[in-house]
N, C-alpha and C positions, 0 to 999 in steps of 0.2 A: 698756268691756271687760266681758265677762260673767264670772259667778262661775266657770264651767267653765274659761275661759281663764286666769284668775288661778291656779286650782288647778293647771292643767297647767304653767304657768310656774314656780310654786313647787316642784312635784314635780321638774321637770327640773333646776332649780337645785340642789335637794337631792341628786339622783343624781350630778350633776357634782362637787359638794363631796365626796361619799363616794368618788368615783373618784379625785379629786386626793389625798385623804388616804390612800387605799390605795396609790397610787404612791409617796407620800412615806414610808410605813411600810417598804416594801420597797426603795426606791431613794432614800434620803435625800439623796444627792449631786445629785439632780435639783431640789433646792429652788429654786435661782436660776432655772433654766429654767422651772419651773412659775409662778414669780412674774412672769416676763416676759411671759406670755400673759394677756391680758384676755379674759374671757368676754363674748360679745355675741350676743344673740338674732338669729336671721334666720329668721323663720317661713316656712312653706310651701316650704322648700327640700329637706326630707327628707334631710338629710345633716349631717355635720360637716366643717369646713374651717378652714384657717388661712392667713393672709397673712404669717406671720412675726412678727406683733405681736398679733393677736387670735385667739381661738378662737371661731369662729362655729358656732352650732348651732340646729337647729330643735327647739323643745321637744316637739313631737309625735313627731318622730323619736326623741328620747331616750327617751320613755316607751314607744314601740312596741318599740324595740330592747331595752330593759331587760326588758320583759315577755316577749319571745321568748327572750332569753338574757341573764341579768343581768350577766354578765361582759363583754358586748360593748361597752358604753359605755366602761368602763375601758380595754379593748383599743384602741378607737378613739382615746381621749384620749392614751394612751401612743404610739400609732402616729404621730399628727400632731405630738406633742411631739418625737419622734425626728427627724422631717423637719426641724424647726427646729434641733435640736442639730447635725445633720449638714449644715445650710445648703443643703438640697436646693432650696429655692425660689429661692435667689439665683443659681442656675445655669440657670434655666429658659429665659432668652432666648438662651442659647448652644447649646441642644440641640434635637434633634427631639423635640418635646414629648410625643408619644404614647409613644415609646420611653423617654424619661426618666421619665414618669409610672410606667410599669410597673417600670423598673429601681429607682427610689427606693422603691416599695412593697415589692418583693421584698427589698431590702436591710434595711429597718426590720423587716419581719416575721421575717426571718432572725435579727436581733438579739434580738427578743422571744422567739422560740422557744428560742434558745440560752440565755437567762437562766432558762428553766424556772420561770416565775412561775405558780403555780396560780391566783392571783387573776385572771389575764387569759386563762386557757386556754379554747379553744373546741373544739367538736366536730370541726371540720374540720382541726385541727392535725396529726393523724397523716398525712393526705393531703398537707398542705403540707410536712411534714418529709420525706416520701419524695421529693417533687419537688425540694426544696432539696438533698437529698443528690445527686441526679442532676446538678443545675446546678453543685454544688461540684466534682464530678469534672471537668467541662468548663471551669470558669472559675477555680477556686481560691477565694481569699477573696472573699466576696460583698459587696463594696462597690458602691454605686450606679454609680460610674464604670466599674468593671470589667464589671458586668452590662450597662450601656448599650453598651459597645463590643462585647460578645459578641452582643447582640441586633442591632446594626447589621450585623455580619458573618454572622449566622446568622438570617435572617428566619424568623419564626414562621408556621405555617399558621393559618388562621382558627380551627381547632379548638384548637390549642395556645394561641393568644392568649386564647380564651374560658376555657380551663382555668386559665391563670395569673392572669388578672384576677379570676376568681371566687375563687381561693384567697388572693390577697394584697391586693386593693383594699379599703381601709377608708374613706378620706376622698376629698374632691373637691379637685382642684388648680387649679381655674379662677382662684383668687386669687393664684397664684404669679407672675403677670406683674409685671415691675419697677415699683416705685412709689417715687418720690423722697420722699414725705411720711412714710414709715415712721419711727417714732421708734426702734425697735429695729433697728439696722443690721446688716449682715453682720459688721462688726468686733466689735460687741457680742455677737453669737451665737458668734463665734469665741472670745471671752474666756470666755463661759459654757462652751463646749466644753472649753477648757483647764482650767477649774476642775473640771469633771466628770471629766476624765481624771486629774487629780491626786487627786481624792477616790476614784476607782474603784480606784486602786492600793492604797490602804490598806484600803478596804472589802472588796475581794475577795482579800486576801492569804490564800493557803492554800485558796481556794475555786475551783471550776470554773464554767464557764458564762458567763464575761464576755469570752471571747476575741474574738468577733465585734464586740462593742461597742467594744473597744479598737481593733480594726482600722479600724472606721469613724471613730472619733475621730481616729486617726492620719491618715487621709485628709483629714478635715475641717480639722485644725489644722496640717497640714504647710505649710511656707512655699511660697507661690506666687511665681514669679519672672517679671518682665516682661523677657523676653530683649531685646525691642526697645529698652527704656529703657537696659538695661545696655550694649548695643552703642553707645550714644551716646558712651560714654567713649572710643571709638576714633576720634572725629572730631577733626580737627586744623584749625587756621587755615591757609588757603591762598588763592591767588589764582585767581579764576575770570574768564575774559576775557569779561565782559559789562558793559553800561553800568551804572554805579552810580547808580540813580535818586535815592538819598537825598542825594547830593552834587552832582548835576547840575541846573542851572536851565535849563529849556527856553525860558523867555521871553527871556533874554539871548541864547541861542544862535540862535533864529529871528529875533530883531531884527537881529542882525548880518548874517544871510543876506539879509534883505529890503532893508536900507539900504546895505550895502557889498559887494554882489555875492556872491561865493562865499567871504566871509570871516566866519566865526562869531566872536562876541566871546569865547566861552569854549569851549575844546575839551572834549569829553566825557571823563570819567575812565573809561578802558576796564577798569580793574581794580577789583574789589571783593573784600572778604574774605568768605569763606563757610566754614562748617564742613563739610568734606568728608573722606572717608576717602581716604588716598593709599597708605600703606604699612602692611601688617600681616602677621602670621604666624598661620596656623592649624596647630597641632600635633595630630597624631592618634596616640593611644595604640594601637598595633597588637598589644597583648597579646591573649591568647585571648578575653577577655571582650567585646571590641569587634567586633561582627559587621559584615559588608559592607553590608547594607541599612540598618542603623542609622547607619553612618558616612556613607553617601551622603545619607540624609535630613538628618543634622546639617549636612553641607556645603551642601546646597541651602538649608536654612533660614537658615543664617548668611549665605551669599552674597546671598540675596534680600533679607534684612533690611538688610544694609549697602548694597545698591544702591537700595533704596526711598527715596523722598523726595530723589532726587538727592544721595545721600551720597557717591558716587564722584567723583573727578576725571575729566577726560577720559582721563588716563593713570593706570593703577594698577600697583601692584607688590605682588602677593600671593604668599607662599611657603607651600605646603602641605607640611609636613614630617612624615614618618612615622617613628615611633620606638617601640621597646619598651625594651630596656635599652641601645640604641645607635641612632643615626640610621640609618635604612634607606634613605630616599630624600627628595629635595627637588624639588618641582615648582613652577616659577615660572608664575604666572598674570598675563597682561597684559590680558586682556579676556574677554568672554563665551565666545568660541569655545574659548579655552584651558580655561576652567572646564568647559564641557560635555564637552569631549574627555576631561578627567581623570575626571569623574564617570561617564561612560559606559564608558570603556575602561581606566581606571586600576586597578591591582591593589594590594591591601594586602600589605605585606611585614613579616615579623617574627614575631609570636606567641610571643615569649619573655617574660621577666620585665619588670617596669615600673620604669623609672628616669627621672624627669623632667629630671635635670641635664644629660644630653647635648644636649638641644634648646637649652637656654639657652646652653651653651658654643658650640654650633654657630652660633647666631644672633650671638653676639659675634664669631665668626670672619667671618661675612658682613658685619657692620658694619665690621670692620677692613679688609675688602677693598673697601669702598665700594659694596656692593650696596644699602644703604639710605641715603637722604639724611636722613630724619627719621622713623624707626620709632617709632610711638606705642603699638602694642598687639600682644599675643600672646594667642590663645585656645587653650587646651589641652583637647581633648576626651578624657576618660579615665574609667576606673572609680574612680579615686582611690586605688588601692592601689599606691603607688610612693614613691620617695625624692624629697622636695622639695629644691630648692636652698636654701642658707642665706642667700646674699646677695640683696639686693633689687635688681632691675634698674631702669634709669631709663626704663622704659616701662610702660604699663598691662598687667596680666596678669589673665586670667579663666580659672579652671578650671571647665569645664562637665562636669557629671556626669549619668549616667543614673539617675534615680529616687533617692529618699532611702535612706540607709543609715546607721544609727546606729553601725555598727562602723567607718565610714570615719574616718580621721584628719582633724583640722581642717586647712584650707588655711593657708598662711603669712599672717601679719597684713598683709603688703603686697599681697596679691592679693585678688581678688573671686571669689565662688562663685556659680554658677547651677546649678540642678537642672532637667533636662528630663525629660519623661515619655516613656518608651520606647514605650508604646503609641501616643501621639499622633504621635511621629516616624514610626513604622511606617505609621500611617494616611496621613500626608502623602506618604510615599514610594509607597504603593500607589496613591494618587490620581494621582501623576505618571506612574506606569507605565501606568495605564489610559488616559491621554491620549497 
């Protein structure tokens, strides 16, 4: 290695050290996040990049950027650090990568500009701020997830794409592809984000400029619910009329047929136990906050998940009950045709106040009338603002909510909670309508 190369490497490392220290001085609650990223040289790339564990940099790029605009290196460092804090790289395999790249870049740059740190300000920030103001009017809070959905539904022209990437791109995302060998996992970054969120509240008390950072941290740290796994609680043991391969010995069976005519030695066991959904209730809160398209999307999602993987028996007994502060209707579903008819032509009734108790009372009446043989589950789709029953029923209960809401009262301890994303449900319903 030549003397010039050693000097370039040493100067680049010194600039990065100064950048890290500058971030720590102004944002001390980022200490754990900064410590989680290791520096690693990657010459001849002319960029900075992260894989969620390392901060890769080209020493020549660091020196050139610093010479052109001294604050640019610190800005890039903070930019890619926020990508990690918001776990942007861990969603890469589930997104349209080109759109997610831009959405994530816009989100972190919006946070940086909102914090008003003079030590990372750039000449183009005024232009970027004007563009962010326009986007905020159309999108609302600028989290990567919301920006991504907006870009999907509002395709950019080539000129608009060039303008936005020029204003907000700082690093390269080619290393965001999933890697199992990463030591710093998604869960670890979530813990770091939780720590930052806690530190932020005390650090910014009485100060302005941290609202967008808090919004992005809320999106990052909110609970993610695997609705498919939760619905497994609605499976029940039942009989499925098929050969039980585990208990049937074909050798003895065929031996009898060959040597004794049409007389098998062992009759096959026609019944086997299988976890299948048979009877359950879907309750729909028809208060004013639950809109028709969202309800349809929820019903389709729930029904398709319960049907997938042969979860249903050959015969099903599903009741879709609409209720605000009293039961408005009850539709019995015995198969796919019944369900499609309800989703396409059914009307929502009610739109009054919300009270969950009438549904549970009504279900008990149905059970007393013999409508259910072995009811195991009730899913209640609601905004969560209602009166919960005090008594625990003898079947599983899930309250399914739209989006997180800190003001929502906790569900009863005997029930489970799932939070669904309203934008995702609407996207799914639009996809169905297009087909």
